[in-house]
TIVO-2410 file (N, C-alpha, C; in nm, 3 decimals):
# residues 185
REC num residu      c1      c2      c3 atome chaine
REC   1      X   0.095  -0.117  -0.002     N      A
REC   1      X  -0.012  -0.002  -0.006    CA      A
REC   1      X   0.081   0.120  -0.002     C      A
REC   2      X   0.036   0.217  -0.059     N      A
REC   2      X   0.097   0.353  -0.074    CA      A
REC   2      X   0.013   0.467  -0.027     C      A
REC   3      X   0.077   0.562   0.040     N      A
REC   3      X   0.003   0.688   0.078    CA      A
REC   3      X   0.022   0.796  -0.025     C      A
REC   4      X  -0.081   0.882  -0.059     N      A
REC   4      X  -0.071   0.985  -0.141    CA      A
REC   4      X  -0.107   1.097  -0.070     C      A
REC   5      X  -0.047   1.217  -0.076     N      A
REC   5      X  -0.071   1.336   0.027    CA      A
REC   5      X  -0.186   1.404  -0.025     C      A
REC   6      X  -0.257   1.463   0.054     N      A
REC   6      X  -0.364   1.557   0.041    CA      A
REC   6      X  -0.326   1.690   0.088     C      A
REC   7      X  -0.410   1.792   0.065     N      A
REC   7      X  -0.403   1.920   0.112    CA      A
REC   7      X  -0.434   1.936   0.263     C      A
REC   8      X  -0.498   1.853   0.311     N      A
REC   8      X  -0.519   1.842   0.458    CA      A
REC   8      X  -0.434   1.739   0.532     C      A
REC   9      X  -0.362   1.770   0.646     N      A
REC   9      X  -0.261   1.693   0.704    CA      A
REC   9      X  -0.324   1.547   0.766     C      A
REC  10      X  -0.451   1.554   0.796     N      A
REC  10      X  -0.509   1.435   0.867    CA      A
REC  10      X  -0.585   1.347   0.764     C      A
REC  11      X  -0.612   1.404   0.636     N      A
REC  11      X  -0.691   1.311   0.543    CA      A
REC  11      X  -0.604   1.252   0.446     C      A
REC  12      X  -0.609   1.124   0.429     N      A
REC  12      X  -0.518   1.031   0.347    CA      A
REC  12      X  -0.566   0.971   0.233     C      A
REC  13      X  -0.503   0.968   0.133     N      A
REC  13      X  -0.555   0.870   0.021    CA      A
REC  13      X  -0.443   0.760   0.017     C      A
REC  14      X  -0.516   0.646   0.010     N      A
REC  14      X  -0.438   0.519   0.014    CA      A
REC  14      X  -0.443   0.440  -0.117     C      A
REC  15      X  -0.335   0.397  -0.168     N      A
REC  15      X  -0.334   0.332  -0.306    CA      A
REC  15      X  -0.287   0.176  -0.274     C      A
REC  16      X  -0.388   0.095  -0.260     N      A
REC  16      X  -0.336  -0.039  -0.251    CA      A
REC  16      X  -0.276  -0.102  -0.373     C      A
REC  17      X  -0.177  -0.192  -0.363     N      A
REC  17      X  -0.113  -0.247  -0.472    CA      A
REC  17      X  -0.205  -0.347  -0.534     C      A
REC  18      X  -0.198  -0.352  -0.662     N      A
REC  18      X  -0.259  -0.459  -0.742    CA      A
REC  18      X  -0.172  -0.547  -0.805     C      A
REC  19      X  -0.195  -0.675  -0.779     N      A
REC  19      X  -0.106  -0.779  -0.835    CA      A
REC  19      X  -0.167  -0.854  -0.945     C      A
REC  20      X  -0.154  -0.819  -1.088     N      A
REC  20      X  -0.229  -0.888  -1.191    CA      A
REC  20      X  -0.161  -0.985  -1.270     C      A
REC  21      X  -0.236  -1.052  -1.341     N      A
REC  21      X  -0.184  -1.135  -1.439    CA      A
REC  21      X  -0.301  -1.153  -1.550     C      A
REC  22      X  -0.287  -1.242  -1.648     N      A
REC  22      X  -0.388  -1.256  -1.743    CA      A
REC  22      X  -0.532  -1.294  -1.694     C      A
REC  23      X  -0.544  -1.341  -1.568     N      A
REC  23      X  -0.679  -1.364  -1.511    CA      A
REC  23      X  -0.736  -1.247  -1.454     C      A
REC  24      X  -0.661  -1.147  -1.423     N      A
REC  24      X  -0.720  -1.010  -1.354    CA      A
REC  24      X  -0.613  -0.968  -1.259     C      A
REC  25      X  -0.665  -0.930  -1.139     N      A
REC  25      X  -0.581  -0.876  -1.035    CA      A
REC  25      X  -0.620  -0.921  -0.895     C      A
REC  26      X  -0.538  -0.900  -0.792     N      A
REC  26      X  -0.557  -0.939  -0.652    CA      A
REC  26      X  -0.506  -0.808  -0.587     C      A
REC  27      X  -0.585  -0.760  -0.486     N      A
REC  27      X  -0.539  -0.656  -0.403    CA      A
REC  27      X  -0.568  -0.665  -0.254     C      A
REC  28      X  -0.476  -0.641  -0.167     N      A
REC  28      X  -0.501  -0.636  -0.025    CA      A
REC  28      X  -0.568  -0.499   0.025     C      A
REC  29      X  -0.684  -0.490   0.037     N      A
REC  29      X  -0.756  -0.360   0.051    CA      A
REC  29      X  -0.730  -0.308   0.192     C      A
REC  30      X  -0.714  -0.372   0.297     N      A
REC  30      X  -0.705  -0.325   0.420    CA      A
REC  30      X  -0.613  -0.430   0.522     C      A
REC  31      X  -0.524  -0.375   0.583     N      A
REC  31      X  -0.435  -0.455   0.664    CA      A
REC  31      X  -0.421  -0.360   0.795     C      A
REC  32      X  -0.467  -0.424   0.909     N      A
REC  32      X  -0.475  -0.335   1.034    CA      A
REC  32      X  -0.344  -0.302   1.088     C      A
REC  33      X  -0.233  -0.380   1.085     N      A
REC  33      X  -0.107  -0.330   1.132    CA      A
REC  33      X  -0.052  -0.229   1.045     C      A
REC  34      X  -0.067  -0.240   0.898     N      A
REC  34      X  -0.009  -0.125   0.823    CA      A
REC  34      X  -0.090  -0.011   0.842     C      A
REC  35      X  -0.226  -0.021   0.856     N      A
REC  35      X  -0.292   0.121   0.893    CA      A
REC  35      X  -0.270   0.177   1.001     C      A
REC  36      X  -0.254   0.112   1.113     N      A
REC  36      X  -0.212   0.178   1.234    CA      A
REC  36      X  -0.086   0.237   1.245     C      A
REC  37      X   0.010   0.187   1.165     N      A
REC  37      X   0.152   0.263   1.160    CA      A
REC  37      X   0.136   0.372   1.069     C      A
REC  38      X   0.067   0.372   0.960     N      A
REC  38      X   0.089   0.461   0.843    CA      A
REC  38      X  -0.025   0.560   0.842     C      A
REC  39      X  -0.141   0.531   0.897     N      A
REC  39      X  -0.245   0.622   0.870    CA      A
REC  39      X  -0.303   0.674   1.007     C      A
REC  40      X  -0.366   0.570   1.096     N      A
REC  40      X  -0.424   0.609   1.234    CA      A
REC  40      X  -0.431   0.480   1.311     C      A
REC  41      X  -0.408   0.519   1.443     N      A
REC  41      X  -0.418   0.398   1.529    CA      A
REC  41      X  -0.557   0.399   1.593     C      A
REC  42      X  -0.661   0.333   1.497     N      A
REC  42      X  -0.808   0.324   1.533    CA      A
REC  42      X  -0.856   0.186   1.493     C      A
REC  43      X  -0.968   0.160   1.541     N      A
REC  43      X  -1.031   0.023   1.509    CA      A
REC  43      X  -1.155   0.047   1.445     C      A
REC  44      X  -1.184  -0.027   1.333     N      A
REC  44      X  -1.309   0.003   1.259    CA      A
REC  44      X  -1.395  -0.125   1.308     C      A
REC  45      X  -1.510  -0.071   1.316     N      A
REC  45      X  -1.624  -0.177   1.395    CA      A
REC  45      X  -1.746  -0.200   1.301     C      A
REC  46      X  -1.746  -0.133   1.190     N      A
REC  46      X  -1.867  -0.144   1.106    CA      A
REC  46      X  -1.838  -0.119   0.967     C      A
REC  47      X  -1.907  -0.210   0.870     N      A
REC  47      X  -1.869  -0.181   0.717    CA      A
REC  47      X  -2.006  -0.145   0.664     C      A
REC  48      X  -2.009  -0.045   0.582     N      A
REC  48      X  -2.125   0.012   0.506    CA      A
REC  48      X  -2.113  -0.012   0.366     C      A
REC  49      X  -2.215  -0.021   0.290     N      A
REC  49      X  -2.226  -0.043   0.139    CA      A
REC  49      X  -2.340   0.049   0.081     C      A
REC  50      X  -2.320   0.133  -0.023     N      A
REC  50      X  -2.412   0.199  -0.079    CA      A
REC  50      X  -2.419   0.178  -0.221     C      A
REC  51      X  -2.531   0.188  -0.291     N      A
REC  51      X  -2.541   0.190  -0.432    CA      A
REC  51      X  -2.636   0.311  -0.471     C      A
REC  52      X  -2.573   0.379  -0.585     N      A
REC  52      X  -2.637   0.497  -0.633    CA      A
REC  52      X  -2.652   0.481  -0.783     C      A
REC  53      X  -2.784   0.479  -0.834     N      A
REC  53      X  -2.806   0.443  -0.965    CA      A
REC  53      X  -2.777   0.555  -1.051     C      A
REC  54      X  -2.787   0.673  -1.023     N      A
REC  54      X  -2.783   0.783  -1.134    CA      A
REC  54      X  -2.653   0.863  -1.101     C      A
REC  55      X  -2.586   0.914  -1.219     N      A
REC  55      X  -2.477   0.998  -1.226    CA      A
REC  55      X  -2.527   1.109  -1.161     C      A
REC  56      X  -2.448   1.181  -1.059     N      A
REC  56      X  -2.480   1.308  -1.004    CA      A
REC  56      X  -2.556   1.297  -0.872     C      A
REC  57      X  -2.562   1.163  -0.821     N      A
REC  57      X  -2.617   1.127  -0.691    CA      A
REC  57      X  -2.509   1.174  -0.585     C      A
REC  58      X  -2.556   1.287  -0.515     N      A
REC  58      X  -2.469   1.343  -0.405    CA      A
REC  58      X  -2.505   1.316  -0.274     C      A
REC  59      X  -2.422   1.262  -0.202     N      A
REC  59      X  -2.444   1.206  -0.055    CA      A
REC  59      X  -2.357   1.300   0.035     C      A
REC  60      X  -2.415   1.380   0.126     N      A
REC  60      X  -2.330   1.462   0.217    CA      A
REC  60      X  -2.367   1.589   0.224     C      A
REC  61      X  -2.311   1.654   0.307     N      A
REC  61      X  -2.190   1.635   0.385    CA      A
REC  61      X  -2.220   1.577   0.510     C      A
REC  62      X  -2.192   1.460   0.550     N      A
REC  62      X  -2.225   1.373   0.668    CA      A
REC  62      X  -2.109   1.357   0.783     C      A
REC  63      X  -2.166   1.341   0.896     N      A
REC  63      X  -2.077   1.309   1.008    CA      A
REC  63      X  -2.155   1.250   1.117     C      A
REC  64      X  -2.077   1.192   1.218     N      A
REC  64      X  -2.147   1.156   1.343    CA      A
REC  64      X  -2.084   1.238   1.463     C      A
REC  65      X  -2.155   1.298   1.546     N      A
REC  65      X  -2.094   1.389   1.648    CA      A
REC  65      X  -2.064   1.307   1.779     C      A
REC  66      X  -1.965   1.357   1.866     N      A
REC  66      X  -1.955   1.286   1.980    CA      A
REC  66      X  -2.065   1.263   2.059     C      A
REC  67      X  -2.060   1.153   2.132     N      A
REC  67      X  -1.960   1.061   2.163    CA      A
REC  67      X  -1.949   0.937   2.081     C      A
REC  68      X  -2.016   0.959   1.956     N      A
REC  68      X  -2.008   0.855   1.867    CA      A
REC  68      X  -1.949   0.894   1.726     C      A
REC  69      X  -1.853   0.976   1.736     N      A
REC  69      X  -1.781   1.034   1.603    CA      A
REC  69      X  -1.720   0.918   1.536     C      A
REC  70      X  -1.728   0.931   1.399     N      A
REC  70      X  -1.677   0.827   1.307    CA      A
REC  70      X  -1.563   0.868   1.237     C      A
REC  71      X  -1.458   0.796   1.236     N      A
REC  71      X  -1.353   0.791   1.106    CA      A
REC  71      X  -1.393   0.709   1.012     C      A
REC  72      X  -1.377   0.723   0.885     N      A
REC  72      X  -1.417   0.647   0.775    CA      A
REC  72      X  -1.308   0.611   0.675     C      A
REC  73      X  -1.306   0.492   0.621     N      A
REC  73      X  -1.208   0.449   0.517    CA      A
REC  73      X  -1.311   0.409   0.406     C      A
REC  74      X  -1.300   0.499   0.296     N      A
REC  74      X  -1.391   0.486   0.195    CA      A
REC  74      X  -1.334   0.437   0.063     C      A
REC  75      X  -1.396   0.354   0.009     N      A
REC  75      X  -1.367   0.295  -0.152    CA      A
REC  75      X  -1.489   0.285  -0.227     C      A
REC  76      X  -1.433   0.292  -0.351     N      A
REC  76      X  -1.558   0.264  -0.460    CA      A
REC  76      X  -1.520   0.132  -0.533     C      A
REC  77      X  -1.630   0.041  -0.522     N      A
REC  77      X  -1.614  -0.081  -0.574    CA      A
REC  77      X  -1.678  -0.096  -0.697     C      A
REC  78      X  -1.762  -0.014  -0.752     N      A
REC  78      X  -1.821  -0.011  -0.889    CA      A
REC  78      X  -1.860   0.122  -0.923     C      A
REC  79      X  -1.819   0.160  -1.049     N      A
REC  79      X  -1.832   0.294  -1.092    CA      A
REC  79      X  -1.713   0.399  -1.038     C      A
REC  80      X  -1.742   0.510  -1.021     N      A
REC  80      X  -1.657   0.605  -0.966    CA      A
REC  80      X  -1.723   0.728  -0.897     C      A
REC  81      X  -1.663   0.791  -0.805     N      A
REC  81      X  -1.698   0.900  -0.734    CA      A
REC  81      X  -1.592   0.998  -0.703     C      A
REC  82      X  -1.648   1.120  -0.683     N      A
REC  82      X  -1.554   1.243  -0.649    CA      A
REC  82      X  -1.576   1.250  -0.496     C      A
REC  83      X  -1.493   1.211  -0.412     N      A
REC  83      X  -1.513   1.203  -0.288    CA      A
REC  83      X  -1.427   1.315  -0.198     C      A
REC  84      X  -1.503   1.374  -0.104     N      A
REC  84      X  -1.461   1.476  -0.034    CA      A
REC  84      X  -1.463   1.496   0.125     C      A
REC  85      X  -1.361   1.539   0.188     N      A
REC  85      X  -1.371   1.560   0.336    CA      A
REC  85      X  -1.330   1.689   0.359     C      A
REC  86      X  -1.426   1.755   0.450     N      A
REC  86      X  -1.393   1.894   0.500    CA      A
REC  86      X  -1.379   1.897   0.663     C      A
REC  87      X  -1.260   1.973   0.675     N      A
REC  87      X  -1.235   1.986   0.828    CA      A
REC  87      X  -1.313   2.082   0.901     C      A
REC  88      X  -1.410   2.023   0.982     N      A
REC  88      X  -1.501   2.105   1.058    CA      A
REC  88      X  -1.468   2.120   1.215     C      A
REC  89      X  -1.354   2.095   1.243     N      A
REC  89      X  -1.298   2.111   1.389    CA      A
REC  89      X  -1.270   2.249   1.419     C      A
REC  90      X  -1.338   2.300   1.522     N      A
REC  90      X  -1.321   2.447   1.561    CA      A
REC  90      X  -1.169   2.450   1.600     C      A
REC  91      X  -1.100   2.544   1.564     N      A
REC  91      X  -0.956   2.583   1.614    CA      A
REC  91      X  -0.845   2.509   1.524     C      A
REC  92      X  -0.909   2.424   1.442     N      A
REC  92      X  -0.799   2.371   1.322    CA      A
REC  92      X  -0.744   2.464   1.235     C      A
REC  93      X  -0.613   2.463   1.210     N      A
REC  93      X  -0.562   2.556   1.098    CA      A
REC  93      X  -0.625   2.532   0.962     C      A
REC  94      X  -0.698   2.404   0.938     N      A
REC  94      X  -0.747   2.383   0.814    CA      A
REC  94      X  -0.899   2.378   0.829     C      A
REC  95      X  -0.966   2.458   0.936     N      A
REC  95      X  -1.104   2.450   0.948    CA      A
REC  95      X  -1.183   2.519   0.812     C      A
REC  96      X  -1.271   2.447   0.779     N      A
REC  96      X  -1.348   2.487   0.649    CA      A
REC  96      X  -1.275   2.447   0.526     C      A
REC  97      X  -1.166   2.391   0.519     N      A
REC  97      X  -1.084   2.347   0.404    CA      A
REC  97      X  -1.118   2.207   0.373     C      A
REC  98      X  -1.092   2.166   0.252     N      A
REC  98      X  -1.146   2.046   0.203    CA      A
REC  98      X  -1.028   1.968   0.121     C      A
REC  99      X  -1.030   1.836   0.106     N      A
REC  99      X  -0.953   1.765   0.026    CA      A
REC  99      X  -1.043   1.673  -0.046     C      A
REC 100      X  -1.020   1.635  -0.172     N      A
REC 100      X  -1.097   1.535  -0.249    CA      A
REC 100      X  -0.998   1.459  -0.343     C      A
REC 101      X  -1.064   1.338  -0.372     N      A
REC 101      X  -1.007   1.254  -0.458    CA      A
REC 101      X  -1.105   1.183  -0.550     C      A
REC 102      X  -1.070   1.139  -0.662     N      A
REC 102      X  -1.160   1.044  -0.742    CA      A
REC 102      X  -1.125   0.902  -0.700     C      A
REC 103      X  -1.225   0.830  -0.654     N      A
REC 103      X  -1.209   0.695  -0.625    CA      A
REC 103      X  -1.289   0.618  -0.731     C      A
REC 104      X  -1.234   0.498  -0.777     N      A
REC 104      X  -1.304   0.437  -0.874    CA      A
REC 104      X  -1.266   0.278  -0.847     C      A
REC 105      X  -1.351   0.213  -0.915     N      A
REC 105      X  -1.332   0.055  -0.905    CA      A
REC 105      X  -1.197   0.036  -0.976     C      A
REC 106      X  -1.167   0.108  -1.072     N      A
REC 106      X  -1.055   0.107  -1.167    CA      A
REC 106      X  -0.941   0.138  -1.082     C      A
REC 107      X  -0.936   0.250  -1.014     N      A
REC 107      X  -0.792   0.293  -0.959    CA      A
REC 107      X  -0.772   0.232  -0.824     C      A
REC 108      X  -0.886   0.188  -0.759     N      A
REC 108      X  -0.882   0.130  -0.630    CA      A
REC 108      X  -0.835   0.208  -0.504     C      A
REC 109      X  -0.834   0.339  -0.534     N      A
REC 109      X  -0.789   0.433  -0.424    CA      A
REC 109      X  -0.892   0.432  -0.311     C      A
REC 110      X  -0.852   0.478  -0.197     N      A
REC 110      X  -0.935   0.481  -0.080    CA      A
REC 110      X  -0.904   0.613  -0.002     C      A
REC 111      X  -1.005   0.669   0.061     N      A
REC 111      X  -0.986   0.799   0.138    CA      A
REC 111      X  -1.022   0.768   0.277     C      A
REC 112      X  -0.920   0.822   0.361     N      A
REC 112      X  -0.936   0.807   0.509    CA      A
REC 112      X  -0.982   0.944   0.548     C      A
REC 113      X  -1.102   0.934   0.627     N      A
REC 113      X  -1.164   1.073   0.669    CA      A
REC 113      X  -1.175   1.057   0.809     C      A
REC 114      X  -1.100   1.144   0.903     N      A
REC 114      X  -1.090   1.128   1.026    CA      A
REC 114      X  -1.218   1.188   1.105     C      A
REC 115      X  -1.251   1.139   1.242     N      A
REC 115      X  -1.349   1.210   1.325    CA      A
REC 115      X  -1.318   1.361   1.314     C      A
REC 116      X  -1.431   1.435   1.297     N      A
REC 116      X  -1.423   1.590   1.285    CA      A
REC 116      X  -1.414   1.644   1.160     C      A
REC 117      X  -1.424   1.558   1.060     N      A
REC 117      X  -1.453   1.601   0.925    CA      A
REC 117      X  -1.593   1.571   0.870     C      A
REC 118      X  -1.644   1.647   0.771     N      A
REC 118      X  -1.755   1.614   0.699    CA      A
REC 118      X  -1.732   1.554   0.588     C      A
REC 119      X  -1.808   1.442   0.534     N      A
REC 119      X  -1.771   1.355   0.438    CA      A
REC 119      X  -1.882   1.361   0.329     C      A
REC 120      X  -1.858   1.358   0.204     N      A
REC 120      X  -1.951   1.342   0.098    CA      A
REC 120      X  -1.896   1.304  -0.033     C      A
REC 121      X  -1.974   1.258  -0.122     N      A
REC 121      X  -1.927   1.212  -0.256    CA      A
REC 121      X  -2.066   1.240  -0.356     C      A
REC 122      X  -2.003   1.259  -0.474     N      A
REC 122      X  -2.089   1.244  -0.581    CA      A
REC 122      X  -2.049   1.149  -0.688     C      A
REC 123      X  -2.166   1.079  -0.744     N      A
REC 123      X  -2.126   0.970  -0.844    CA      A
REC 123      X  -2.094   1.033  -0.986     C      A
REC 124      X  -1.994   0.963  -1.030     N      A
REC 124      X  -1.950   1.009  -1.177    CA      A
REC 124      X  -1.994   0.897  -1.282     C      A
REC 125      X  -2.049   0.800  -1.231     N      A
REC 125      X  -2.082   0.699  -1.319    CA      A
REC 125      X  -2.226   0.633  -1.282     C      A
REC 126      X  -2.296   0.566  -1.362     N      A
REC 126      X  -2.420   0.507  -1.315    CA      A
REC 126      X  -2.394   0.379  -1.244     C      A
REC 127      X  -2.495   0.335  -1.154     N      A
REC 127      X  -2.481   0.220  -1.069    CA      A
REC 127      X  -2.351   0.214  -0.987     C      A
REC 128      X  -2.300   0.315  -0.936     N      A
REC 128      X  -2.198   0.326  -0.855    CA      A
REC 128      X  -2.223   0.264  -0.708     C      A
REC 129      X  -2.111   0.185  -0.662     N      A
REC 129      X  -2.118   0.128  -0.531    CA      A
REC 129      X  -1.992   0.173  -0.452     C      A
REC 130      X  -2.036   0.211  -0.324     N      A
REC 130      X  -1.928   0.254  -0.236    CA      A
REC 130      X  -1.940   0.180  -0.102     C      A
REC 131      X  -1.824   0.134  -0.056     N      A
REC 131      X  -1.807   0.066   0.075    CA      A
REC 131      X  -1.738   0.145   0.166     C      A
REC 132      X  -1.761   0.152   0.299     N      A
REC 132      X  -1.672   0.192   0.376    CA      A
REC 132      X  -1.677   0.149   0.537     C      A
REC 133      X  -1.558   0.157   0.580     N      A
REC 133      X  -1.536   0.133   0.732    CA      A
REC 133      X  -1.552   0.231   0.811     C      A
REC 134      X  -1.610   0.215   0.932     N      A
REC 134      X  -1.627   0.316   1.035    CA      A
REC 134      X  -1.585   0.281   1.175     C      A
REC 135      X  -1.534   0.374   1.247     N      A
REC 135      X  -1.476   0.353   1.357    CA      A
REC 135      X  -1.585   0.366   1.493     C      A
REC 136      X  -1.703   0.391   1.466     N      A
REC 136      X  -1.797   0.362   1.573    CA      A
REC 136      X  -1.923   0.332   1.502     C      A
REC 137      X  -2.025   0.269   1.589     N      A
REC 137      X  -2.139   0.230   1.530    CA      A
REC 137      X  -2.236   0.344   1.500     C      A
REC 138      X  -2.320   0.306   1.396     N      A
REC 138      X  -2.429   0.419   1.370    CA      A
REC 138      X  -2.508   0.453   1.492     C      A
REC 139      X  -2.523   0.580   1.526     N      A
REC 139      X  -2.601   0.621   1.632    CA      A
REC 139      X  -2.683   0.740   1.577     C      A
REC 140      X  -2.821   0.721   1.554     N      A
REC 140      X  -2.911   0.812   1.492    CA      A
REC 140      X  -2.921   0.943   1.561     C      A
REC 141      X  -2.886   0.933   1.697     N      A
REC 141      X  -2.897   1.077   1.768    CA      A
REC 141      X  -2.764   1.146   1.742     C      A
REC 142      X  -2.678   1.102   1.680     N      A
REC 142      X  -2.553   1.179   1.677    CA      A
REC 142      X  -2.533   1.204   1.505     C      A
REC 143      X  -2.631   1.163   1.423     N      A
REC 143      X  -2.623   1.167   1.289    CA      A
REC 143      X  -2.643   1.332   1.248     C      A
REC 144      X  -2.540   1.369   1.163     N      A
REC 144      X  -2.550   1.513   1.134    CA      A
REC 144      X  -2.492   1.546   0.993     C      A
REC 145      X  -2.513   1.668   0.960     N      A
REC 145      X  -2.455   1.715   0.834    CA      A
REC 145      X  -2.451   1.864   0.822     C      A
REC 146      X  -2.364   1.901   0.720     N      A
REC 146      X  -2.381   2.049   0.675    CA      A
REC 146      X  -2.397   2.035   0.542     C      A
REC 147      X  -2.445   2.165   0.488     N      A
REC 147      X  -2.486   2.191   0.345    CA      A
REC 147      X  -2.387   2.159   0.249     C      A
REC 148      X  -2.423   2.081   0.150     N      A
REC 148      X  -2.336   2.037   0.043    CA      A
REC 148      X  -2.286   2.163  -0.036     C      A
REC 149      X  -2.368   2.269  -0.055     N      A
REC 149      X  -2.333   2.379  -0.119    CA      A
REC 149      X  -2.305   2.500  -0.055     C      A
REC 150      X  -2.258   2.480   0.084     N      A
REC 150      X  -2.212   2.596   0.169    CA      A
REC 150      X  -2.123   2.688   0.081     C      A
REC 151      X  -2.160   2.830   0.050     N      A
REC 151      X  -2.067   2.910  -0.024    CA      A
REC 151      X  -1.936   2.928   0.034     C      A
REC 152      X  -1.927   2.933   0.178     N      A
REC 152      X  -1.802   2.940   0.238    CA      A
REC 152      X  -1.710   2.841   0.206     C      A
REC 153      X  -1.740   2.717   0.198     N      A
REC 153      X  -1.662   2.604   0.158    CA      A
REC 153      X  -1.623   2.592   0.003     C      A
REC 154      X  -1.748   2.629  -0.080     N      A
REC 154      X  -1.709   2.642  -0.220    CA      A
REC 154      X  -1.659   2.522  -0.273     C      A
REC 155      X  -1.727   2.393  -0.247     N      A
REC 155      X  -1.669   2.283  -0.325    CA      A
REC 155      X  -1.721   2.276  -0.464     C      A
REC 156      X  -1.619   2.254  -0.543     N      A
REC 156      X  -1.635   2.254  -0.691    CA      A
REC 156      X  -1.692   2.115  -0.737     C      A
REC 157      X  -1.806   2.082  -0.699     N      A
REC 157      X  -1.856   1.953  -0.726    CA      A
REC 157      X  -1.881   1.932  -0.881     C      A
REC 158      X  -1.820   1.805  -0.926     N      A
REC 158      X  -1.835   1.782  -1.072    CA      A
REC 158      X  -1.979   1.736  -1.094     C      A
REC 159      X  -2.077   1.832  -1.124     N      A
REC 159      X  -2.220   1.793  -1.128    CA      A
REC 159      X  -2.260   1.773  -1.278     C      A
REC 160      X  -2.357   1.694  -1.318     N      A
REC 160      X  -2.414   1.707  -1.457    CA      A
REC 160      X  -2.499   1.822  -1.471     C      A
REC 161      X  -2.524   1.858  -1.585     N      A
REC 161      X  -2.597   1.991  -1.609    CA      A
REC 161      X  -2.737   1.986  -1.543     C      A
REC 162      X  -2.792   1.871  -1.515     N      A
REC 162      X  -2.919   1.858  -1.439    CA      A
REC 162      X  -2.906   1.896  -1.303     C      A
REC 163      X  -2.796   1.902  -1.242     N      A
REC 163      X  -2.766   1.932  -1.102    CA      A
REC 163      X  -2.770   1.811  -1.033     C      A
REC 164      X  -2.763   1.808  -0.888     N      A
REC 164      X  -2.736   1.683  -0.808    CA      A
REC 164      X  -2.860   1.605  -0.786     C      A
REC 165      X  -2.851   1.489  -0.763     N      A
REC 165      X  -2.954   1.404  -0.715    CA      A
REC 165      X  -2.932   1.379  -0.555     C      A
REC 166      X  -3.048   1.439  -0.493     N      A
REC 166      X  -3.029   1.473  -0.339    CA      A
REC 166      X  -3.137   1.398  -0.262     C      A
REC 167      X  -3.100   1.357  -0.139     N      A
REC 167      X  -3.229   1.303  -0.058    CA      A
REC 167      X  -3.289   1.425   0.019     C      A
REC 168      X  -3.403   1.414   0.067     N      A
REC 168      X  -3.450   1.535   0.127    CA      A
REC 168      X  -3.367   1.579   0.252     C      A
REC 169      X  -3.322   1.484   0.317     N      A
REC 169      X  -3.223   1.512   0.438    CA      A
REC 169      X  -3.119   1.594   0.400     C      A
REC 170      X  -3.049   1.581   0.275     N      A
REC 170      X  -2.943   1.640   0.219    CA      A
REC 170      X  -2.961   1.796   0.186     C      A
REC 171      X  -3.086   1.812   0.163     N      A
REC 171      X  -3.136   1.947   0.128    CA      A
REC 171      X  -3.153   2.045   0.239     C      A
REC 172      X  -3.150   1.992   0.366     N      A
REC 172      X  -3.195   2.072   0.482    CA      A
REC 172      X  -3.069   2.091   0.579     C      A
REC 173      X  -2.949   2.045   0.557     N      A
REC 173      X  -2.833   2.079   0.656    CA      A
REC 173      X  -2.802   2.224   0.652     C      A
REC 174      X  -2.755   2.257   0.792     N      A
REC 174      X  -2.736   2.409   0.792    CA      A
REC 174      X  -2.579   2.412   0.721     C      A
REC 175      X  -2.551   2.546   0.691     N      A
REC 175      X  -2.411   2.592   0.647    CA      A
REC 175      X  -2.327   2.560   0.779     C      A
REC 176      X  -2.191   2.553   0.762     N      A
REC 176      X  -2.101   2.541   0.870    CA      A
REC 176      X  -2.110   2.640   0.968     C      A
REC 177      X  -2.120   2.770   0.916     N      A
REC 177      X  -2.115   2.873   1.009    CA      A
REC 177      X  -2.233   2.873   1.117     C      A
REC 178      X  -2.353   2.810   1.069     N      A
REC 178      X  -2.469   2.802   1.144    CA      A
REC 178      X  -2.479   2.674   1.233     C      A
REC 179      X  -2.383   2.587   1.220     N      A
REC 179      X  -2.390   2.464   1.280    CA      A
REC 179      X  -2.345   2.462   1.427     C      A
REC 180      X  -2.406   2.409   1.516     N      A
REC 180      X  -2.366   2.416   1.658    CA      A
REC 180      X  -2.268   2.287   1.679     C      A
REC 181      X  -2.138   2.331   1.670     N      A
REC 181      X  -2.029   2.254   1.640    CA      A
REC 181      X  -1.952   2.192   1.762     C      A
REC 182      X  -1.961   2.061   1.789     N      A
REC 182      X  -1.898   2.011   1.914    CA      A
REC 182      X  -1.753   1.944   1.868     C      A
REC 183      X  -1.719   1.947   1.747     N      A
REC 183      X  -1.589   1.906   1.712    CA      A
REC 183      X  -1.468   2.018   1.745     C      A
REC 184      X  -1.352   1.988   1.827     N      A
REC 184      X  -1.265   2.082   1.889    CA      A
REC 184      X  -1.129   2.004   1.822     C      A
REC 185      X  -1.047   2.093   1.783     N      A
REC 185      X  -0.915   2.050   1.720    CA      A
REC 185      X  -0.836   2.028   1.849     C      A
***
């Protein structure tokens, strides 16, 4: 596995090695001992899997608040996404800044998103599937989000001309400046 730098010190892109031959390829996508030394000393407790039918399906910007904050290790197993992490930790030198990467089934890249970051993605291909590990169990009372289109963050979402496909929940999140923020750097 190899690390690729991002513009945010705590967000990491991981490029697992692929070993290929005429049959296809094999890749080790997660190894706890390597991850703890090279990325973060955390334990993942739950795996999630989503499928988005349409190009332009936007999910985010999501997080879980303390005491059930979640770090995430995200990868795309079918299709492709533009994946983003936004630092929302009060007092962080990177507060409100973001890092993004294209994750695809073809490139095999993964994005590590620490606790205290909002996470989201938009699909770049139809029938895209995303899997991600999280460091705490889903807790509905801690479920939160900020507006995907917050002008202060100014994410350059690669959207189709028709705009994003959003859930009702994702149209109602506050902007970062209006969020009652429990995340401290």
